[in-house]
N, C-alpha and C positions, 0 to 999 in steps of 0.2 A: 504494500500500500504506500502510495507516495505521500510525502509530507507537505507537498504544496502543489499548486496547479499553475502550469505555464499560462501566461496571459500576455497581452500586448498593451503597451502604453504609448500613445502617439506613434503607432505602427511598429514599435520595437518589442521584440521578445525579451522577457525578463527571466532570470534564473529561478529555479524552483528551490524550495527549502532543502529538498533532498540533495540537489546538486551542491548547495553550499555546505551541507553536512558532510558530503563526500570529500570536499576540498579541505575542510577543517580537520577531518580524520587523517587525510593524507599528509597534511602539515604536521600533525602530531606524531604519526608513526613512520613517516619517510619511507613508506613501502606500500605498494598497491595491494599486496596480499594481506598484510596486517591491517590496513585500513578497511579492506573488504570484510575481514573477519570481525572487526569492531562494529561495522555497519550491519552485519548479519546478511550480507549479500554475496554473490559470487564476484570474483575478481573481474571478469568481463563486464558485468553489470556496472560495477563501480567505475571501471575505465571508460565505459561508454558514457556514463553520466558526466565525468570530468571532460571528456571530449566535447560533449554537447555544451557544457558551460563555456569552454574555450571558443566555440562558434558564436555563442551569444555575446561574449565579451569582445570578440574580434582579436584575441591575442592569446598566446600560450600562457598557462598558469603554472606549469611545471616543466622542468627539463628532465627528460627521461634518458638515463644512461644505465648501462648494465649494473645491476645491484645497487643503484642509488637513485633517489628521487629528490630533486631540489626545486624549491619555489622560484619562479621568476619574480621580477619586481612587481608585475601586475598581479601575480599569484599571492605575494605577500600582502599587498594592499587589499586584495579580495578577501583573504583570510581574516584580516583585521576587521573589515566591515561585516563579514559573515558571522563572526563571533558575536557581534552586537545584535545582528538581526536574529540569530538563533536564540540568544539569551532573552531578548524581548518576546519572542514567540513562546518560549517556555514559560516566561512570566505570565503571558496571556492565558495559557492553558491552566496554570496553577490558580490564577485569579478567578477564572471561570468555574473551576472545580470547587473552590472554597468561597464563592461569593456569599457575603453575609455571615461568614464564619471566620472571624479573624484568628490568626495563629492556630490554624487547624491544618491537618495534612502534613506533608513533608516540608521541612524548613531546614536548609543547609547553612549552618553557622560556623564561621571561622573564629578562632580565638588565639591571641598571642600567648606564648608560653609563660610570660611573666604575669599573666592575669588568670589564665584558665584554672590552675590548681587551687587558687585562693578565692576566686569569685564564684565559680560555678557550683561547687559543693554546697555553698551557703544559699544559693538562689534557686537552683533547679527544682528542689522539692516543691516550693511554693509556686513556681512557674507551671509545673505539671498539674498542681491542684487547680490553678486558675484556668488553665487551658488543657483539659484532659484529652482533647482530640489532636493535640500537637505531636507530631513525630519529628523530633529534633535529631539531626545528624551533625555531629561536631567534628571539626577539623582543627587541630592545633598546629600552627605554623608561624613563621616570621612575617612581619607586616608586609614587606614587598610582595611576597608570594600570595598572601591573602588578598591584597589589593588587586593583583593581576587576576586572581580567581574570581573576584567580584566582577571585574570588567569583562571577563570571558563568560560570565553566566554560570560558573561552576559553583558559586556560593550565592546565597540570598542576602546575607549580611555578615558582618565581621565585627568582633569586639577588638578595637585597637586603641593605642594611646597617642594622644596629640601632645606636642606639635608633630605633624607629619604632613608633608605636602603631596597631594595627589589630585590631579584633575579628573573630573567626571565622577567624583565621589561626594555624596552628602552624608551627614551624620547627625545623631541625636545624643545628647549628653547623658552619661551614667553618673559621673561624679568625679571628684578630684582624688588623687592619690599622691600623698607626700613622698618625696624621695629622701630616705634616711641614710646615714653612714653607719657601717658596721666595722668595728675595729677589734683587734685581739686584746684580751685583758693584759694590762701592763703597758700597752702602746701609749705614746705621748698624746694621741687623740682619744684615748678611752676615758678621759676625766669627765667631771660633771659639767652640765650646761651645754648650750649649743656650740658647735664648732665654729670658731671665728673665720671670717672670709680670708682667703689666702693660705689657710692652713693645709689644704689638700694639695699634694704634689703628685705629678704624673708617676714619678718613680716609686711612690708608696702604694699605688693602686693595683688591684687585681680586678679584672672586669669580665663581663660576658663577652663571648666571641663576637666578631663583626656580624652585623645583620640584626642584632637585637636593638630595638629602638630605645630601651631603657639605658643602654650604654651610651648611645649618642645624646640622649636628652640630658643625662646627668653630666656628661663632660661639657656639653654646650652651656649648661646652667652656670658652670664655674669657669668657662673660657679656658678649659684645659685641653691641650693637644693630647690625643691618645698615646700611651707609651708604645714605643716601637722596638723591634728587635726580635730575634728568634727565641730569646730566653723569656719573653713575656708570657705569663700564664693567661690563658683565655678559657673561661669555663663555658660549658655547653648548657648549664642550667643554674638556677639560683641555689638549688640544694648543694651542688658541687661548690659553688662560690662560698657559701656559708661554712662548709667543711674546711675550705682553704683558709678562711679568716680565722676559724677556731684553731687551726694549726699554726697560726702566727705568720702566715705567708705575706699578709698585707692588709690594706684597708679597702673596703668596697662600698657599693651603693645597694640599697634594698628598697623595694616599694613598701609603703606602709601596710598595704593589705596583706603582704606576705608575713610581715612582722606580727600583725594582729592574729594571723592564722597559726602562729607559733613556730615559724620557720627558724627564727634565730634563738629559740629557747634551748640553748646548749651551753655547756661549760666553755669558757674561753672566749665568748663573743659579747661585746658591749655595743648596744645600738644607741646612736645619738642623733638629735636633730642637727641640721646643718644651718647655722646662722639664724637670726631672728626672722628673716624673710626666706623661709624654707622653700626650696624648689619643689614644684609639683608637676605632675603629668595629668592630663585630662583624659579620662577613660570614656570612650564613646562607642555606640553602635553605628557602623558605617554601612552604606549600601550604594549601589550603582545609581547615578543620577537618572531619573526617568523610570526606575524599576516600579512595577505594579505592586511590589511588596513593601514599598516605602512606609505605608501606614502601619503594617505589621512590625517592621523594624523599629518604629517609634514606640509601639506598644511593648516590644521586647526591651527597649532601653528603660522604660518605666518599671518593668518587672525586675530588671537587674540593678536598679538604682542603688548607689552606695549611700548609706545613711551618714 
């Protein structure tokens, strides 16, 4: 069964949704056979659909060489536009299925790793009670990949932290999350009271690896260049980071929600506020601009609100 109907506009044939889907899968898999398998059609059927798309566009979309498939410039632009068209079409289907029933049915939610383990366990039970027909599928990933998934229609919304610049993305506020300092017991910064401005030095810091927005937001708040060199420790998670602080390796940054959840409750770790004007990150629910699920994303932000 086709996903769309070929029609004409001012005498010009338009691509079908199926043809655009074929091209998107071809871009993802770089193989006609694997793309056909993902589309649940035969390879000749997929190849014929791509050829028909090329006729409609009047230009090749892929370069076919033995064992390799590569998009042309026209093909790359077509994939970019096809992702938006397909995402909006899927939005339309979901909106029609759940008309008048907010936050029901499937909802694909992305969450960054520095929020997911601390916010979701506290909020999901009440969310499920308020919206029993909701089927929530959660993906934990870094902000750049979550934003890309939003734009590609692979996610309906994502919980991320601002500031983060992304075009084509709207958001609704969940709340603020203070950024705190964690130091080993006995460290010069482990005393009482807020840490004075200028006390944090790059050489004292141990941080999350590149790609975590908390790392970038904390460093930017203090105008600190990230430490460089092969010997710099970069943690993959906040749990590892706290263990390293406890071992006396250095000083780091922790979100307040993680501290409230007990992440830093271990011997050898002292948590302190950073200056009187403590840096904060804003936690939001983000969605693709124009998404038909924007109203539901706003409801989700209300349900996840930080007190």
